[in-house]
C-alpha positions as CSV (number, residue, x, y, z in Angstrom):
1,M,174.5,296.7,-86.1
2,S,172.9,297.4,-89.4
3,S,170.4,300.2,-89.9
4,E,167.8,297.6,-90.9
5,I,168.1,295.9,-87.5
6,Q,168.0,299.3,-85.7
7,T,164.9,300.3,-87.5
8,S,163.3,296.9,-86.7
9,I,164.1,297.2,-83.0
10,N,162.9,300.8,-82.9
11,A,159.6,299.9,-84.5
12,H,159.2,297.0,-82.1
13,V,159.9,299.2,-79.0
14,A,157.5,301.8,-80.3
15,A,154.7,299.2,-80.6
16,R,155.5,297.8,-77.2
17,I,155.2,301.2,-75.6
18,R,151.7,301.6,-76.9
19,I,150.7,298.0,-75.9
20,L,152.2,298.4,-72.4
21,R,150.5,301.8,-71.9
22,K,147.1,300.3,-72.8
23,E,147.7,297.3,-70.6
24,V,148.0,299.5,-67.5
25,G,145.0,301.6,-68.6
26,L,146.8,305.0,-69.0
27,T,146.1,307.5,-71.7
28,Q,148.8,309.1,-73.8
29,Q,148.1,312.4,-72.0
30,E,148.6,310.8,-68.6
31,V,151.9,309.1,-69.5
32,A,153.2,312.3,-71.2
33,R,152.3,314.4,-68.1
34,Q,154.2,311.9,-65.8
35,L,157.2,312.0,-68.1
36,G,157.1,315.8,-68.4
37,I,156.8,315.7,-72.2
38,S,154.1,316.8,-74.6
39,F,151.3,314.5,-75.7
40,H,152.7,314.8,-79.3
41,Q,156.1,313.6,-78.2
42,L,154.6,310.5,-76.7
43,Q,152.7,309.9,-79.9
44,K,155.9,310.1,-81.9
45,Y,157.5,307.5,-79.6
46,E,154.5,305.2,-80.0
47,H,154.4,305.6,-83.8
48,G,158.2,305.1,-84.1
49,K,158.7,308.6,-85.6
50,N,161.2,309.5,-82.8
51,R,163.6,307.0,-81.2
52,V,163.4,306.6,-77.4
53,S,166.6,307.2,-75.5
54,A,167.8,304.8,-72.9
55,G,167.0,307.3,-70.1
56,R,163.5,307.9,-71.4
57,L,162.9,304.1,-71.7
58,Y,163.9,303.8,-68.1
59,Q,161.4,306.5,-67.2
60,L,158.7,304.8,-69.3
61,A,159.3,301.5,-67.5
62,A,158.7,303.2,-64.2
63,V,155.5,305.0,-65.3
64,L,154.2,301.8,-66.9
65,E,155.1,299.8,-63.9
66,T,157.2,297.3,-65.8
67,N,160.9,296.5,-66.5
68,I,163.1,297.5,-69.4
69,E,163.0,294.0,-70.9
70,A,159.2,294.3,-71.5
71,F,159.9,296.8,-74.3
72,F,161.9,294.1,-76.1
73,A,159.6,291.1,-75.4
74,G,158.9,289.1,-78.5
75,Y,161.6,290.7,-80.6
76,K,163.5,288.3,-82.8
77,Q,166.7,289.6,-84.3
78,G,166.8,289.4,-88.0
79,A,163.1,288.7,-88.4
80,A,161.0,291.4,-90.0
81,Q,158.9,293.0,-87.3
82,D,155.5,294.3,-88.3
83,A,154.5,296.7,-85.5
84,K,151.0,297.2,-86.9
85,R,150.1,293.5,-87.1
86,P,147.3,292.7,-84.7
87,T,148.5,290.3,-82.0
88,E,146.7,288.5,-79.2
89,V,148.1,291.1,-76.8
90,S,147.1,294.1,-78.8
91,R,143.5,292.7,-79.2
92,L,143.4,292.1,-75.5
93,A,144.6,295.7,-74.9
94,R,141.9,297.1,-77.2
95,Q,139.2,295.0,-75.4
96,F,140.5,296.1,-72.1
97,E,140.5,299.8,-73.2
98,A,136.8,299.4,-74.3
99,I,135.8,298.7,-70.7
100,S,134.2,301.8,-69.4
101,S,134.4,301.1,-65.7
102,T,137.6,302.3,-64.0
103,E,136.9,300.0,-61.1
104,I,136.6,297.0,-63.3
105,K,139.9,297.9,-65.1
106,K,141.7,298.3,-61.8
107,S,140.3,294.9,-60.6
108,I,141.5,293.2,-63.8
109,Y,144.9,294.8,-63.6
110,G,145.2,293.8,-60.0
111,L,144.3,290.2,-60.9
112,I,146.9,290.1,-63.6
113,R,149.6,291.4,-61.3
114,V,148.8,288.8,-58.7
115,L,148.8,286.0,-61.3
116,D,152.2,287.3,-62.6
117,E,153.6,287.4,-59.1
118,T,152.5,283.8,-58.4
119,R,154.0,282.7,-61.7
120,T,157.5,284.0,-60.8
121,V,157.5,282.6,-57.3
């Protein structure tokens, strides 16, 4: 695998970590604490400055209540990945993050989980 593809995948995974964290409504501090790492280390993962090992990716999936495949969703091999490009998902995550009520966030998250479960049945 070429270093260009590796760099592209790493950037994509980094962006997905941030998006998935925001989707479940956790702060960087909360995720870092659950992983037993520093806040700064999680920041490095999310900005693509440090690569995420397979074991750490597995831990992140558990903390973010998702599966490993979610970190690679939307990746197209050979296509240039722009991790900073605003997407529909990242806009939705920012809007969700702007909601101040924890109860409303939990309700929205619960609704999304139910909808996802009914989609896969």
